[in-house]
N, C-alpha and C positions, 0 to 999 in steps of 0.2 A: 151283503144285505144292508149293513149299517151305512155303507157309502151311498147306496141308492136312497135310503131314507134321508140322509143328510143332503143329498143332491136335491131331492124333491122339496125339502124344507127351504133350502137356499133359493131355489128357483121361485118358490112362492113369495119370498121376501123381495124379489126384484119388482121394479115398477111394472105396471101393465105394458108400457111401451117396450121395456127391456124384455119382458116375457114374450111379447109378440115378435120382436126382432130375433130372439134366440130360436123361437119356434119356426119362423120363416127360414132362417139360415140353416139350422141343423135338422129339423124334422122334415121340412119341405124341400131342403137342399136348393134353395134359391140363391142366385148370385146377389152381390151387393147392389148391383145396378137394378135388378128386378125388385129388390126390397125397397130401394130408395124411390122407385116409381110408385109402388103400392102405397107406401107411407107418406109420399110427397115430401121427402127430405132429400138433402144432398147425399151423394155417395160417400163423401167424407164423413158426414154425420153418422151415416150407417156404420162405417168402419169403427168410428169412435164408440158408438153405442154398443156394438158387439164386444169390443175390447173391454169396455168398462163393466159390462155385464159379466163377462168371463172372469175378470179380475175380482169382482164382488163375490161371485160364486166360489172361486178359489179361496178367497180369504175366509168366507163363512165356513166352508167345509174344513179348512185347516183348523179353525177355532173349535169346531164341533168335534172333530175326530183326532186332533193332535197328530200322532204318528200315522194313523190310518189315512189321514188327509194327504200324505205324501204319495200314496198310491194313486189317489184321484188327481193329484197334480200331474202325474205322469200321463194320465188319460186326457186331461185338459190340454197339456202341451201337444199331445198327439192330434187332438181336435184342432188346436190352434194352427197347426201346420197346414190344415185343410183351408184355412182362411186365406 
Protein backbone atom coordinates (compact mmCIF):
# COMPACT_ATOMS: atom_id res chain seq x y z
CA UNK A 1 0.00 0.00 0.00
CA UNK A 2 2.81 2.43 0.83
CA UNK A 3 4.46 1.66 -2.48
CA UNK A 4 1.25 2.43 -4.37
CA UNK A 5 0.90 5.74 -2.55
CA UNK A 6 4.53 6.64 -3.28
CA UNK A 7 4.09 5.63 -6.92
CA UNK A 8 0.99 7.82 -7.31
CA UNK A 9 2.80 10.77 -5.71
CA UNK A 10 5.81 10.30 -7.91
CA UNK A 11 3.73 10.04 -11.08
CA UNK A 12 1.94 13.28 -10.15
CA UNK A 13 5.34 14.99 -9.89
CA UNK A 14 6.19 14.15 -13.50
CA UNK A 15 5.61 16.73 -16.19
CA UNK A 16 2.30 16.47 -18.01
CA UNK A 17 4.11 15.22 -21.11
CA UNK A 18 5.91 12.50 -19.10
CA UNK A 19 2.61 11.49 -17.48
CA UNK A 20 1.00 11.22 -20.89
CA UNK A 21 3.85 9.14 -22.32
CA UNK A 22 3.82 6.77 -19.32
CA UNK A 23 0.03 6.46 -19.63
CA UNK A 24 0.21 5.70 -23.34
CA UNK A 25 3.08 3.24 -22.95
CA UNK A 26 1.98 1.25 -19.92
CA UNK A 27 -1.75 1.81 -19.49
CA UNK A 28 -2.68 1.81 -23.18
CA UNK A 29 0.19 -0.55 -24.11
CA UNK A 30 1.06 1.46 -27.22
CA UNK A 31 4.34 1.03 -29.05
CA UNK A 32 6.94 3.77 -29.16
CA UNK A 33 6.13 4.30 -32.82
CA UNK A 34 2.44 4.77 -32.04
CA UNK A 35 3.20 7.18 -29.22
CA UNK A 36 5.60 9.19 -31.34
CA UNK A 37 2.90 9.57 -34.00
CA UNK A 38 0.27 10.64 -31.46
CA UNK A 39 2.56 13.16 -29.75
CA UNK A 40 4.28 14.23 -32.98
CA UNK A 41 7.77 13.54 -31.63
CA UNK A 42 10.54 11.28 -32.87
CA UNK A 43 10.69 7.66 -31.77
CA UNK A 44 14.07 8.40 -30.20
CA UNK A 45 12.56 11.22 -28.13
CA UNK A 46 9.82 8.88 -27.05
CA UNK A 47 12.35 6.29 -25.81
CA UNK A 48 14.28 8.98 -23.94
CA UNK A 49 11.15 10.44 -22.36
CA UNK A 50 10.00 7.05 -21.07
CA UNK A 51 13.48 6.28 -19.75
CA UNK A 52 13.75 9.63 -17.98
CA UNK A 53 10.26 9.33 -16.48
CA UNK A 54 11.02 5.85 -15.13
CA UNK A 55 14.35 7.07 -13.77
CA UNK A 56 12.61 9.96 -12.02
CA UNK A 57 9.91 7.73 -10.55
CA UNK A 58 12.50 5.25 -9.34
CA UNK A 59 14.55 7.97 -7.68
CA UNK A 60 11.50 9.58 -6.06
CA UNK A 61 10.23 6.32 -4.66
CA UNK A 62 13.61 5.25 -3.33
CA UNK A 63 13.81 8.57 -1.53
CA UNK A 64 10.27 8.24 -0.15
CA UNK A 65 10.49 4.65 0.94
CA UNK A 66 14.18 3.93 1.47
CA UNK A 67 14.32 0.14 1.76
CA UNK A 68 10.76 -0.43 0.58
CA UNK A 69 11.79 1.36 -2.61
CA UNK A 70 14.02 -1.57 -3.46
CA UNK A 71 10.95 -3.72 -3.96
CA UNK A 72 9.56 -1.16 -6.36
CA UNK A 73 12.88 -1.04 -8.17
CA UNK A 74 12.39 -4.73 -8.87
CA UNK A 75 8.96 -3.95 -10.34
CA UNK A 76 10.32 -1.10 -12.44
CA UNK A 77 13.09 -3.30 -13.78
CA UNK A 78 10.47 -5.87 -14.70
CA UNK A 79 8.44 -3.20 -16.51
CA UNK A 80 11.58 -1.86 -18.18
CA UNK A 81 12.19 -5.25 -19.74
CA UNK A 82 8.88 -4.73 -21.52
CA UNK A 83 10.34 -1.62 -23.16
